[in-house]
C-alpha positions in Angstrom: -6.2 94.3 182.0 -4.5 97.7 181.8 -1.1 96.1 182.7 -1.5 93.4 180.2 -2.4 95.8 177.4 0.8 97.9 178.3 2.9 94.9 178.3 1.7 93.8 174.9 2.2 97.4 173.7 5.8 97.5 174.8 6.6 94.0 173.3 5.1 94.6 170.0 5.6 98.4 169.5 9.1 98.0 167.9 7.6 95.5 165.5 4.8 97.9 164.5 7.3 100.9 164.2 9.6 98.7 162.0 6.7 97.7 159.8 5.8 101.4 159.5 9.2 102.5 158.8 9.6 100.0 156.0 6.7 101.8 154.2 8.7 105.1 154.2 10.9 106.0 151.2 14.3 104.5 151.1 17.2 106.6 152.4 19.5 105.3 149.6 17.8 104.4 146.5 14.4 103.1 145.3 13.9 99.4 145.7 11.3 97.0 144.0 8.0 96.3 145.7 9.1 92.6 145.9 12.4 93.7 147.8 10.5 95.9 150.1 8.0 93.1 151.0 10.9 90.6 151.5 12.8 93.1 153.7 9.6 93.8 155.7 9.2 90.2 156.4 12.8 89.4 157.1 13.1 92.5 159.4 9.9 91.7 161.3 11.2 88.2 161.9 14.7 89.5 162.9 13.3 91.9 165.4 11.0 89.3 167.1 14.1 87.0 167.6 16.2 89.9 169.0 13.3 90.8 171.4 13.2 87.2 172.5 16.9 87.3 173.2 18.0 85.2 170.2 20.5 87.5 168.5 22.3 84.6 167.0 19.1 83.8 164.9 18.3 87.6 164.5 21.6 88.6 162.8 21.0 86.5 159.7 17.6 87.7 159.0 18.4 91.3 159.9 21.5 91.3 157.7 19.5 90.0 154.7 16.8 92.6 155.2 19.4 95.4 155.3 20.9 94.1 152.1 17.5 94.3 150.4 16.3 97.6 151.9 18.3 100.0 154.0 16.4 101.3 157.0 17.9 102.7 160.4 15.4 100.4 162.2 17.0 97.4 160.5 20.6 98.4 160.6 20.4 99.6 164.3 19.0 96.4 165.7 21.6 94.4 163.6 24.4 96.5 165.2 22.9 96.1 168.6 22.7 92.2 168.2 26.2 92.1 166.8 27.6 93.8 169.9 25.6 91.4 172.1 27.4 88.6 170.4 30.8 90.0 171.1 31.4 91.5 167.5 32.0 94.9 168.9 34.0 96.4 166.1 31.4 95.4 163.4 28.5 96.3 165.6 29.6 99.7 166.6 30.4 100.5 163.0 26.8 99.8 162.0 25.5 101.8 165.0 27.9 104.7 164.0 26.3 104.6 160.6 22.8 104.9 162.0 23.7 107.9 164.1 25.8 109.8 161.5 23.2 109.3 158.7 21.1 112.4 158.3 17.3 111.9 158.4 15.0 113.5 155.8 12.4 115.9 156.9 9.6 113.4 156.3 11.4 110.4 158.1 9.0 108.4 160.2 9.3 108.7 164.0 10.7 105.1 164.1 13.9 106.2 162.4 14.6 108.9 165.1 13.8 106.4 167.8 16.3 103.8 166.2 18.9 106.6 166.1 18.5 107.5 169.8 18.6 103.6 170.6 21.7 103.2 168.6 23.5 106.1 170.4 22.8 104.5 173.8 24.2 101.0 172.7 27.1 102.6 171.0 28.1 104.7 174.1 28.2 101.4 176.2 30.1 99.3 173.7 32.9 101.6 172.5 34.8 101.3 175.9 34.8 97.6 175.6 36.7 97.4 172.3 40.3 96.2 172.7 43.4 97.4 170.9 46.0 95.1 169.2 49.3 96.3 167.9 51.2 93.9 165.6 54.8 94.2 164.7 56.5 91.9 162.1 60.2 91.9 161.3 61.4 92.1 158.7 58.7 93.9 156.8 59.4 92.3 153.5 57.6 92.5 150.2 54.6 90.1 149.9 54.1 90.1 153.7 50.6 88.9 154.7 49.2 89.1 158.3 46.1 87.4 159.4 44.2 87.8 162.7 41.8 84.8 162.6 40.5 84.7 159.0 40.7 88.6 158.4 43.7 90.2 156.7 45.4 93.1 158.5 46.2 95.9 156.1 49.9 96.8 155.9 49.1 100.3 157.0 47.9 99.0 160.4 51.1 97.0 161.1 52.7 98.8 164.1 49.6 100.7 164.9 46.7 100.0 167.3 44.0 98.0 165.6 40.5 98.0 167.2 39.8 94.3 167.7 37.0 92.4 169.5 37.8 91.0 173.0 38.6 87.3 173.2 41.5 84.9 172.0 42.8 85.4 168.5 45.4 83.5 166.3 47.8 85.8 164.5 49.8 84.5 161.5 52.5 86.3 159.5 53.8 84.8 156.2 55.9 86.0 153.3 57.5 84.3 150.2 60.9 82.8 151.0 60.2 82.8 154.9 58.8 80.5 157.4 55.4 81.4 158.7 55.4 82.8 162.2 52.3 82.6 164.5 51.2 83.9 167.9 48.1 83.7 170.1 46.8 86.4 172.1 43.8 86.9 174.6 42.5 90.4 174.6 40.3 91.7 177.6 37.5 94.2 177.0 39.0 97.6 176.8 42.5 96.0 177.0 45.5 96.6 174.8 48.1 94.2 173.7 51.2 94.2 171.5 52.5 91.1 169.6 55.9 90.9 167.8 56.6 88.3 165.1 60.0 87.4 163.6 60.1 85.9 160.2 63.0 83.5 159.6 64.2 82.9 156.0 63.9 79.4 154.7 67.1 77.6 154.3 68.0 77.2 150.6 68.9 73.8 149.9 72.6 73.4 148.8 73.2 72.2 145.2 74.3 68.5 145.1 78.2 68.2 144.8 79.4 67.6 141.3 80.5 64.2 140.5 84.2 63.4 140.4 85.7 63.4 136.9 85.8 60.0 135.2 89.3 58.5 135.0 90.8 58.3 131.5 90.3 55.1 129.6 93.2 52.5 130.0 94.5 50.7 127.0 94.3 47.3 128.5 93.3 44.3 126.4 90.0 43.0 127.0 89.6 40.1 129.3 89.1 36.9 127.4 85.9 35.1 128.4 86.3 31.5 130.0 84.0 28.8 129.0 84.0 27.0 132.3 80.7 25.3 131.5 82.1 23.8 128.4 85.4 22.6 130.2 83.3 21.1 132.9 81.1 19.2 130.5 84.1 17.8 128.7 85.6 16.5 131.9 82.3 14.9 132.6 82.3 13.2 129.3 85.9 12.1 129.8 84.8 10.4 133.0 82.0 8.7 131.2 84.2 7.5 128.5 86.6 6.0 131.0 83.7 4.2 132.6 82.5 2.8 129.2 86.2 1.8 128.5 86.4 0.0 131.8 83.2 -1.9 131.2 84.3 -2.8 127.7 87.7 -4.1 128.9 86.1 -6.1 131.7 83.6 -7.5 129.2 86.3 -8.4 126.7 88.4 -10.1 129.4 85.5 -12.1 130.7 84.2 -13.3 127.3 87.7 -13.9 126.1 88.5 -16.3 129.1 85.1 -18.0 128.3 86.1 -18.3 124.6 89.3 -19.9 125.6 87.5 -22.3 127.8 85.1 -23.4 124.9 88.3 -23.9 122.6 89.7 -26.2 125.2 86.6 -28.2 125.4 86.6 -28.4 121.6 90.2 -29.7 121.6 89.2 -32.4 124.1 86.3 -33.5 121.8 88.2 -33.7 118.5 90.7 -36.6 117.8 94.2 -36.1 116.7 93.3 -36.6 113.2 91.0 -33.7 113.2 87.6 -35.5 113.4 85.0 -33.9 115.7 81.7 -35.1 116.8 78.5 -33.5 115.7 77.8 -31.8 119.1 81.2 -30.2 118.9 79.6 -27.7 116.3 77.6 -26.1 119.1 80.8 -25.7 121.1 82.6 -24.1 118.2 79.7 -21.6 117.5 79.6 -20.6 121.2 83.5 -20.1 121.1 83.2 -17.9 118.2 80.4 -15.8 119.6 82.4 -15.4 122.9 85.5 -14.5 120.9 83.5 -11.9 118.9 82.0 -10.3 122.0 85.4 -10.4 123.7 87.0 -8.6 120.6 84.2 -6.0 120.6 84.4 -5.5 124.4 88.3 -5.0 124.1 87.6 -2.6 121.1 85.1 -0.5 123.1 87.3 -0.5 126.2 90.4 0.7 124.3 88.4 3.3 122.3 86.6 4.6 125.3 89.8 4.9 127.5 91.6 6.6 124.5 88.7 9.1 123.9 88.3 9.8 127.5 92.0 10.6 127.9 91.9 12.8 124.7 88.9 14.8 126.1 90.5 15.3 129.5 93.9 16.3 128.6 93.8 17.6 125.1 90.5 18.9 123.8 89.4 22.2 125.6 85.8 22.2 124.6 83.2 20.4 122.4 83.0 16.9 121.2 86.0 14.7 120.3 86.5 12.6 117.2 86.8 9.1 118.7 88.8 6.2 116.8 86.7 3.2 115.5 87.7 -0.5 116.0 87.3 -3.2 113.3 87.6 -6.9 113.7 86.1 -10.1 112.2 84.0 -7.9 109.8 82.7 -5.9 112.7 83.0 -2.1 113.1 82.7 -0.5 116.6 83.0 3.3 117.1 82.3 5.0 120.4 80.6 8.5 120.2 80.6 11.5 122.6 78.1 14.4 122.4 77.2 17.1 125.0 74.2 15.0 126.0 75.7 11.6 126.3 78.0 8.9 125.1 77.7 5.4 123.5 78.9 2.8 120.9 77.6 2.5 117.3 78.8 0.1 114.6 77.9 -2.9 112.3 77.9 -6.3 113.9 
């Protein structure tokens, strides 16, 4: 039972001491009762996590407790956990603050114990801090150097910078220069030097000036050619020639038939000029054929003439075509851009 009581005492003594320390006056400035109570709760939880070996979870609670209420018991355990997580630079700075801060005469014993504990952790952690020297050329205006996500002050360029052990990405950048980067791995207590060279960005050359335009030439403007109209006139000429050919053929055939009818009529009539009654039909048929023959020849001649005029003489547009009259009948072929035909009175 004695062993169990001793074990429990060692385990919870820091928590009890911290709770008692939180009741002491602040070393910096007075805090509200609510801030003190919240700091006591967060600090107690953080110390429990640290005692259980969970420094990753303890750091957040201890940092928030320290922000609400400063006490060596809080800050010392925060620095101790930071060192355990590899944040040697930040952790040793917090431990240094605990050691260098004077304690009031009425400070609780827990504060003195926290200072002694911080000294032991600090002595073991300081030799583990690495040194990193960064040189950037050229050192131009607007130069910015980053180690991870932390900016390196220009005053530290070329000097040894305390840095946590491990792998770090270094980036240097400046206006008008290409970014330069390097990766370095620092061992515990080791020292490394990194040099970065900035290269000026190439300034894009301005585009060449266009050659001067040649002076205007006093040449007469080209005359437009209406090939479409000429092609249309030639097509109509071919059509008219076709109409003329059909007209001549019709006139020839019907003329021959009219002459045949006239021969039949001569055979039917006597030398005295008397003709039988049925010869009237033959006479009418002969006249009709003669009229059709006359019209066919007229159309044929007019179509052939109009086609020839269009083809050889008229450059564009429609042509005025001659008309033909015979036996009280007027026939006039016509030509338009959309077609051709014959109109008249019969």
